[in-house]
DOVEX-358763 format. One record per residue (C-alpha): x, y, z. Coordinates in steps of 0.02 Angstrom, whole numbers, plus 50000, padded with zeros to 5 digits. Layout:
N
XYZ...
REM end
This chain:
255
451824925246628453384916846556454764929446589455964921446464454744916246329455624912646166457384916746227458884906046178460044904446328461794897246319462234890746493463934884146543464054871546684462194868946672462084850346705462324850346895462144861347047461614879547028461794877946840460514863946828459324873446940459514888146820459234876846669457594870646744457054888146793457454895146621456484881246536455004883946652455064902446610454884898646425456694898746365457634886246258459194881046353460854875446282461904866946415463784866846386464664855746513466144843746521465304828346595464464817446464463444808046594462784823546681462374831946515461364816646463460454816246629460054834746617459394833046440458324818146490457504829446618457354844946507456774835946350457094837146162456694855646144458364859546227460164855546182461634848046276463414850346212464974842246282466174856646310467734860546411467464879146440469314882046470469694877246289469394889846151468994876846017467664868546126466794884946165466864890745985466104874245930464724874646061464204892346018464294888245833463154873345858461924884245953461844897545819461764884445683460264876045765459304890945834459934905545730460334916845876460834918446059459874929846177460904926746334462524918846391462594913046571464374909746627464014897746768465384884446751466614885146895467714875147011468084878547195469524866547232470754868147316470274874947485471984881447541472914897347588473894904647445475624898447491475004880347488474184882047317475124873447176475414881247006474264868346928472854871747052473014890447026472974888746837471494876846837470474889446937470964903746824470584893746667468854887746717468244902546820468944916646712469664911146546467994903146504467154920146513468424926846389467974913046267466084913746281466154932546258467384931846114466384919146017464644924846070464834943646056464174945645878462654935045916462274945146073462524961445978461224955745851459934951945986460404965746109460634951346227461284948746402462754940946492462604934046668464074928146773463924916746924465144924147048465174922347237464994933247390466754928147441467404938147293466844953647389467154948947571468534935747562468614918447638469944909647739470844894547665470134898247493471294911347420471434906447237469564903647220469124920247300470384928647184469444922047032467774928047099468444945247146469124946646970467454941046899466554954646996467714967946925467614960246752465724960846757465744979646784467024982746646466074971846525464474981246567465294997546518466104990646360464514982646295463214995746348463385004546178462764988346099461334987046225462094971046295461804970146482463094961546594462724956646774463284944246906462454934747047463394932147210462794917247312463434915347489463074896947515461944885547415461964866647432462714859447274463874844647241465324856947229464944864847397464804847747479466514843047410467224859247480466484855247650467354838347649469034847247627468814857447786469684852447949467994850148037466654846247906465234845048032465664862148103465754869347927464034862347885463304870548040464234886647997463474887147823461744884947896462054899248018462784912947906461164917147816460024928447921458524923047818458764904747862459764888947830460934886947683459734885547535459694874847380460154881947212458374886247160458444902747254459934907847147459034902246989457524913247026458644928647034459484923346872457814922146783457444939946833459144946646778458994938546606457204944446583456584960646509456034965846683457884969146717458084978846553458864994046640460034984346754461844981946703463484980746797462594973946950463444961347064461894955447155462074946147320460844931747329461414927747503460014928647629460904943747702462534934747741463564950347701462654961947820463834960647967464144952448135462664944648222462244932648363461824914948314
REM end
């Protein structure tokens, strides 16, 4: 059974990492995927893999005009949007708050939060027409915190709260809003974050140890949960911030 058969899914940051795993999973589940991302090369590579039934749009999600254009192109080509997945995000810098520059702070806020404002602003009418769904890629650190990563965790904590408020605001329109909270998942962004740590080898081992269900996974485990949340099987779920974490949040344990 194709859980997303016929759905039109607008996916930000869908050309690499967790986003690309989601794009593949959505396509395999029967959806048409529109990838909006800011790297021309990665968008081309993703579309080569996905094929001509899907669409890639060059888009800086922190810029209103880019997002408005990308959503307009989607509606113009397909006539509707059934789901918006706000996956685009950045994790740099890895610093305590007092060492974070104004520019670093603003970049994180723009990509990780402002982008959600824009996709919702410009996609709301389309989602209202389809009684669609919004999915946000957050992070477990938005709930439990993380050392030397203050600005990033602030954006994800805000995204968790935003998800719940959006769910309440849009429930009268039958638009569901949920978030997934990975702990660790090996992506290019996570590997860059590891390189920034004082002891990268220790951090790699740490990431493989924090998940009671096993080593740090690849992004496909996150994508499987996302397929479910965007499917009709999750039709009575909204406002959920779902850990997809292998149990990393469950407490102290021996390793």
